[in-house]
C-alpha positions in Angstrom: -10.3 50.0 -86.3 -8.7 49.0 -83.2 -6.0 46.3 -82.3 -7.3 44.8 -79.0 -6.2 42.1 -76.5 -8.7 40.7 -74.3 -7.3 39.5 -70.8 -8.8 37.7 -67.7 -9.2 34.7 -65.8 -11.1 31.5 -66.9 -14.9 32.2 -66.3 -15.1 35.8 -66.4 -17.1 36.4 -69.6 -14.7 36.9 -72.2 -16.1 35.0 -74.5 -19.7 36.1 -74.1 -18.5 39.5 -75.0 -16.0 38.8 -77.8 -18.6 37.6 -80.7 -21.0 40.8 -80.4 -18.1 43.1 -79.8 -16.1 41.9 -82.7 -19.3 42.4 -84.8 -19.9 46.0 -83.7 -16.3 47.0 -84.3 -16.1 45.1 -87.6 -12.9 43.0 -86.7 -12.4 39.1 -86.8 -12.4 37.5 -82.9 -9.2 35.6 -83.1 -9.2 32.9 -80.4 -5.9 30.8 -80.1 -8.0 27.6 -79.4 -10.3 28.4 -82.2 -7.3 29.2 -84.6 -5.5 25.8 -83.4 -8.6 23.8 -84.1 -9.0 25.3 -87.4 -5.5 24.6 -88.6 -5.8 21.3 -87.9 -9.4 20.9 -89.5 -7.7 22.5 -92.5 -4.7 20.1 -92.8 -2.4 22.9 -93.1 1.2 22.1 -92.3 1.3 23.8 -88.9 -2.2 22.4 -88.1 -0.8 18.8 -88.6 2.2 19.7 -86.2 -0.2 20.9 -83.7 -2.2 18.0 -84.4 0.3 15.7 -83.1 0.6 17.5 -79.7 -3.0 17.9 -79.2 -3.5 14.1 -79.9 -1.1 13.4 -77.3 -2.6 15.3 -74.8 0.1 17.8 -74.8 0.2 21.7 -74.7 0.9 22.9 -78.1 4.2 24.9 -78.1 4.7 28.7 -77.6 6.4 28.9 -80.9 4.0 26.8 -83.1 1.0 28.6 -81.5 3.1 32.1 -82.4 3.1 31.0 -86.4 -0.4 29.9 -86.6 -1.4 33.4 -84.9 1.2 35.0 -87.4 -0.3 33.3 -90.3 -3.9 34.4 -89.1 -2.9 38.3 -88.5 -1.5 38.3 -92.1 -5.0 37.8 -93.9 -6.3 40.7 -95.2 -9.1 40.9 -93.0 -7.2 41.4 -89.7 -4.5 43.8 -90.7 -6.9 46.9 -90.4 -7.9 45.5 -86.7 -8.7 42.4 -84.8 -10.0 41.0 -81.1 -7.2 38.9 -79.6 -8.3 36.2 -76.8 -5.9 33.6 -75.4 -2.7 35.3 -76.5 -0.4 36.6 -74.8 -0.5 34.6 -71.7 2.8 35.9 -70.3 5.0 38.9 -70.5 7.7 37.1 -73.1 4.5 36.4 -75.2 3.5 40.1 -74.9 6.8 41.5 -76.1 7.0 38.9 -78.8 3.4 40.2 -79.9 4.7 43.9 -79.9 7.3 43.4 -82.2 4.7 41.5 -84.6 1.7 43.8 -84.5 0.9 47.2 -82.4 -1.6 46.6 -80.0 -4.2 49.4 -79.3 -5.8 48.8 -76.4 -5.9 45.7 -73.8 -9.0 45.0 -71.8 -8.7 43.3 -68.6 -11.9 41.7 -67.3 -11.8 41.5 -63.4 -13.8 39.6 -61.0 -13.6 38.2 -57.4 -12.2 34.9 -57.2 -15.2 33.6 -55.1 -17.6 34.5 -58.1 -15.3 33.1 -60.6 -15.5 29.8 -59.0 -18.9 29.6 -58.8 -19.3 30.5 -62.6 -17.0 27.8 -63.4 -18.4 24.9 -61.3 -21.8 25.9 -62.7 -20.5 25.5 -66.5 -21.6 22.9 -68.5 -20.9 21.9 -72.0 -22.5 19.9 -74.9 -20.1 17.0 -75.9 -21.3 17.3 -79.5 -20.9 20.7 -80.6 -18.9 22.0 -77.7 -21.7 24.9 -76.9 -21.1 26.4 -73.5 -23.9 26.6 -70.9 -24.1 28.0 -67.3 -26.8 26.6 -65.0 -26.7 30.0 -62.6 -26.6 32.6 -65.5 -27.0 30.8 -69.3 -29.1 27.6 -68.5 -30.3 25.4 -71.4 -34.0 25.4 -72.5 -34.5 21.8 -71.3 -32.5 21.0 -67.9 -29.2 19.1 -69.0 -29.8 19.0 -72.6 -28.0 21.2 -75.5 -30.4 23.6 -77.2 -28.8 22.7 -80.3 -27.9 18.8 -80.4 -30.1 17.5 -77.7 -27.1 15.7 -75.9 -26.5 15.6 -72.4 -24.5 18.2 -71.2 -21.5 17.3 -69.1 -18.8 19.2 -66.8 -15.3 19.5 -68.0 -12.7 18.0 -65.5 -10.8 21.1 -65.0 -14.4 22.9 -63.7 -14.4 20.8 -60.7 -14.0 23.3 -57.4 -10.6 22.5 -56.9 -9.3 22.4 -60.5 -11.0 25.6 -60.8 -9.0 27.2 -57.8 -5.6 25.6 -59.2 -6.4 27.3 -62.6 -7.2 30.5 -61.1 -4.1 30.4 -59.1 -1.9 29.6 -62.2 -3.7 32.5 -63.8 -2.5 35.0 -61.5 0.9 33.9 -61.2 1.6 34.0 -64.9 -0.7 37.2 -65.5 1.1 39.8 -63.1 4.2 40.3 -65.2 1.7 40.8 -68.2 -0.5 43.2 -66.9 2.5 45.5 -65.5 3.9 45.4 -69.4 0.7 46.4 -70.5 -0.2 49.0 -67.8 3.4 50.5 -68.4 2.5 51.1 -72.1 -0.7 52.8 -71.1 -2.7 50.4 -72.9 -4.1 48.4 -70.1 -8.0 49.5 -69.2 -9.7 47.2 -66.5 -13.3 46.1 -67.1 -15.8 45.5 -64.0 -16.9 42.2 -65.3 -20.1 42.0 -62.5 -23.5 42.6 -63.5 -25.6 41.7 -67.0 -24.2 41.0 -70.3 -25.7 44.6 -71.3 -23.8 46.5 -68.7 -20.6 44.9 -69.0 -20.8 45.5 -72.7 -21.6 49.4 -72.2 -18.5 49.2 -69.9 -16.2 47.7 -72.6 -17.5 50.4 -75.1 -16.7 53.1 -72.8 -13.1 51.7 -72.2 -12.5 51.6 -76.0 -13.8 55.1 -76.7 -11.5 56.3 -73.7 -8.3 57.9 -75.4 -4.7 56.8 -74.5 -3.0 58.9 -71.8 
């Protein structure tokens, strides 16, 4: 089973593809955001430490995120393979991950910035269950209401147009060296993330099936 890292800017569709892909490959989907929330919910020592930063509205330090990720990678279900989303975010983290566990494939999802801005500014979230919607591509059954909870959907502050452009600019600045690192290893495979979910899924499977040079 492969060890796969998913890379791509906010709004590119990694989350949409990750669940079905992990199921098809029979590997766990490891999202750093979900791992942090799970550690907090379980009340582990690392989770309690992370909770202190999160409650204060501060970023959880890289070292703490790495400890939580390392614990998860050591569980039996992740040893044969995994789908990793949200880590690494820069070259230093990529080098740390390489020392921790070998990565077989890095999938980099690409879309024009204008498309990303449009996608993100159309995004809405349920404040009760956290379910994500997109008014253009994945609208709720009842306008403005969560399909599961019935709660009024909201737009996150970081999905406002100017905030989106700032996030994308920061992502580009941090990610370029990371892409060069993985390109030099021959593990990087670019994915055209435009089109339907099914079309993107086919491109992903074709990229995974392609042997490394």
